[in-house]
N, C-alpha and C positions, 0 to 999 in steps of 0.2 A: 580666827582671823588667817585665811590661808596664808602661802608662802609671800610674802612682800618684794616688789622687782625696789632695787634700791642702786645708785650710782657711787662709784665707785671714785677717788683721787683722780684718776688718769681719766675717768670720762666714760667706762666701760657700765655695762648693766650688769648686777650679781643679783640672785635671786638672794633674802633672808628668809629661812627654815621658820615656821609656824613654832616649832621649839625654841628657839634661839631668841626668837620675839620675847613669847612667854619669861625666858629665863631673865631677858632684862630686866622686864616688866616684875618680876618676882624680887626683882634687887634693888628696884628706887622704892623712895616714901613719897615722890610725887609722883606723878600721874603719865604714860604713855598711851598717848595720840597717834593714829593713820586716820587717812584721808577717812570720812564717814562715818568720825567717832563726834559725840556730840563735845562740840569747847576745839574743834580741830580749826575750823578755818578763822578764830579769834583768833587763836595763836599763833597759826602763822602770817597771821598780816602783820604789819606795819605802818610808823605813821604814814609814810611816803605812799597811799594806795593806788598808785602807779605799779607797786610791784604786786605780780601775781604770779608766786613762784609755790612749789607743793613739795616736802620735805617728803618723805617716804616714813619717818618718823618724827617725831616731836616729843623729847623728852621734858617734863616741865617741871624741872628739880628743886626739891626743896632744903638742899646743901652739899656741903662738901663732896660725900658718900657716892649721892647721886651722879653729879657732874663725873668722879672718877669710871666710877661703872659703865657710863654713854663714854667715856674716851677710852676705855677698854675696849668697851664693844666696837666700835667704830676702824680702831687701830685693827683689832685681832682677825678684821672682816673686809679690812681695806675699803671702806664705806666713805663717802665725804662726809665731812663735819662743819657743821655752823652753828654761830650762837650769839644768841638773842641776849640783850642785855634787857635796856630800859624799852625797847623799840622806836626809837628816833632818828634810826640810821638811814639819810636820805637816798644813799644808791644802794639802798636793802640786802647790805652785804649779808645780813643777819639770816636771810634764804635762801637756801639752796634747794632745785629742784632734785629729789632723788635723792639726799641727803638725811642723816639724822641730825635734826637740829635740836640741840639745848637750851631752853626756854629759861632764861635766868629772871624771868619777871617776878615772881614769887617771892623770892629771894631780897628783900628790901629792908631788910635789919642794918639798923645802924648804933655804932656803940662810939660813945664820947669818954675820953680819958682824960677826960679838966685837967689835971695837975700835967699833963703832959703837951697838953695842948693839941691833941690827937682825936680825927674821928680813924675808923673806920665804916667801912660800906660794905654789904653785900652787892655784887655785881647785878641786881636788877632793880638797883636804886635810883632815884631821879633825883634830882637836886632838890627837890619840894621836901622829900622824907632827910634827908640831910640837914638841907635848913630849919624843920622842925624840930629836929632832937639837938642842935646847935644852940639856935634860939633861945630855946628854953634856959641855956646856960649862959645867955648874953654873948656869945661868940660868934665869927662868923668865918668863913674859909678864908684864910690869907694864899697857901699855897697846898696846891694838890699834885702829890707825887704819882705819876702816868703809869697804867699795866697796859693798856690797848694803842690799835695805832687808828683808829679810827675815834675822833674826838662827838661825834652827835650819834652812838648806837648807847644810849641809857649815860653811865656816870663814865667809865670804864679806866677809873682811879682807884686805887687801891687805898691811898694814904691822904688823908684831908691835914694839914696844918691852920692851928685855930687861929686866931687874935679875936681882941675885943669887938664887940660890935658897933661898936663908931667909925669903924674901920672897915663897914661892909660895901658902898661904892669904891672902895678902891681893889678891895677885894672881890667883887664881881668883876670888872671890866679888865682884869688882868689873869681871870680863873680858865 
């Protein structure tokens, strides 16, 4: 991969050297994609097919260390950064032309603490992922603690408070 053009958060264009891109790639457990790589087109797509933006790089993160490496890379170079959760953002804010896109869609883990009535979900989870893990324990989401500003980009919640399954209709109408 030769030097790659990227966009700064101020809208200017900068060149990312191959060595810097290779260094980022070596720090990730997930894969780093650019235009022309297998999987790039699928990774840049979101639910709204009218959104046709092309990030300079897409990091398909597998854990927190991958995310930290990407944020540091973008900050150190001043390049724009976007984050894709479950891919359902109607406005397409998860994808920016020329940015480094952090793709969390492979991070779909859900952990349920039955005693505390809390579930924690990774950033790429969809509601079905949470339902699958909580319904086994006859629990459903009563309240969610939001961490994002966009309610349609994946879940964007960090913690769910769980209740008895018989309350599921109430919970879904207020989630």
